[in-house]
C-alpha positions, 0 to 999 in steps of 0.5 A: 500499500505504501508504494501505491500511495507514493505512486498516487502522490506522484500522479497528483503532483503531475496533474497539479503541475499540468493544471498550473503550467498553462497559466504561464503566459508563454508560446511554448508548445509543450505548455500550450498543449496542456490547454487541450486535455482539461476535461481529461485532467479534471477526470484524472484529478477526481479519480486520483484524489478519491484513490489517494484518500481511500488508502492514505489520510496522512498529512501529505495525502490530505495536503495533495487532496486539497491541492487536487480539489483546487486544481479540479475547480480551476479546470472546471471553471474553464469547461463549465461555460461549455455545458448546459449548466450555463446560458447559451451565448448564441440564442436559438432561432425560432421561425426563419425565412428560407432566404435568411438561412445559411448552413455550413459543414466543416470537416478536417478530412485527414489528408491520409484518409481515402474514404472519399465516399463517406464524405460525399455521402455525408455532404449529400445527406446534410446538403449544407449551403457551404462546405469547408474541407481541410487537409485536402490534397490533390487526391481529395480535390479530384475525388470531390469533383461530384460536388461541383454539380451541386455547388456552382461556386467554389474555391479549391486550393489543395496542398500536400502539406496537410493545409490544403482547403476546398470550399464549396457554396450553393450561394454566390461568392464575391471576391473569394481570396486565398491568403497566406496571413503569417506562413507561406505554406498555410492558406486561409480563405476570405470571401463574401457569401450572398444570401438569397435575401441579397444580404452579404456575409463575410466568411473566413475559413482558417486552419492555422498550425497547432502548437505541440512540443517543439512548436510554438503557438505564436503563429496560430495565436497571431493568425486568430488575432489578425482575423479578429481585428479584421472582423472588428473593423467591419461590423458586417455579418460574419462567419469564421470557421475551420480547424483552429487547432485550439480548444474552445476554452483557451485564452487564445480563443477567448481573446479571439472572441473578445476582439472580434465580437463573435459568438460561440454556439458551443457556450451553454450547449455542450463541448461538441468535441470533434477530435480525436474521432477514434479515441473517445477518452482523448477528445476536445473541441478543435473545430469551430464555427463563430458568427456575428450577432446578426445570426441566431442558431437554428441547429448545431450538430457534431456529425458521424465519423467519416474516416478522419481523426476529426468529426464533421461539425455542422450549423444552421443559422438564421440572419435575423434583424432582431438578433443583435437585440437578443444577444450580447456580443463579447467585448474587448478590454484594454488588457485584451488589446494589449494581449492581441498586440503581444500575439502579433509582436511574437511573430514579427 
């Protein structure tokens, strides 16, 4: 029992350190990566605390138990807004005129995944107005050719470095542009989508590089800030979507929302964890769809596995004149603007 107690105490220390390290303001990938598994760390903290107290009640065990409870509370504070225990940030839509609706499917296909038929079948079943496919190489570009019959407007930019993108739209596009905001091999999309009502919607499709041990989070963070600042300047109807390689509860995502003023439909509804599709015990919300206060949420779903390491995410939105009066858009503080400037400076 003594050896087991020591083992649980060591695990407790590791979990507490893993909880505290992300509080450090740094771009180090090894630390920023700890933002991702907050739910998993929270579960491990609870289990380890119960296990330790079950076999030992000495001073060390009790001290670690208190520290683990505090760490668990900290982790829960990040996760709680993305549960049904809080009020939704984006309000639900009631009746919506067909001309004001817009639906979007986002899928990181996993470049090495060759189950093209599953992706095509899913798109045919959901029939979204917009389709954003990420990690698409020449093989995916060729395989998605059948979509062109149903999506007359498209932007196709396949690449073989896992950062290619394909965008298909039933709705007319204005000025579609592939941009390389910070890295010459990481494209993003900016375009205007015209609703059947004639209202323009600015759409951004993003897939920045993820942080990981040995790779800084700075390019990802800065790319999100650059787009957030653009959105804040326009005040137009806007949708930002993609695999952001960042979790919903991270400081970077909160900063993005505060600077841009966009709403997160996950808040108050659930995690909708999209990665990793094959490992239920290691999932977190990486794929996002943010939108401006001009929209209400008709529906949001995490769709079935299509062979990728990501699940597809799907939303149905309603652009409503009364929507801004029903919702409170995030606002940036002076500290947010300082943090945004630091994020830009980090890559200069």
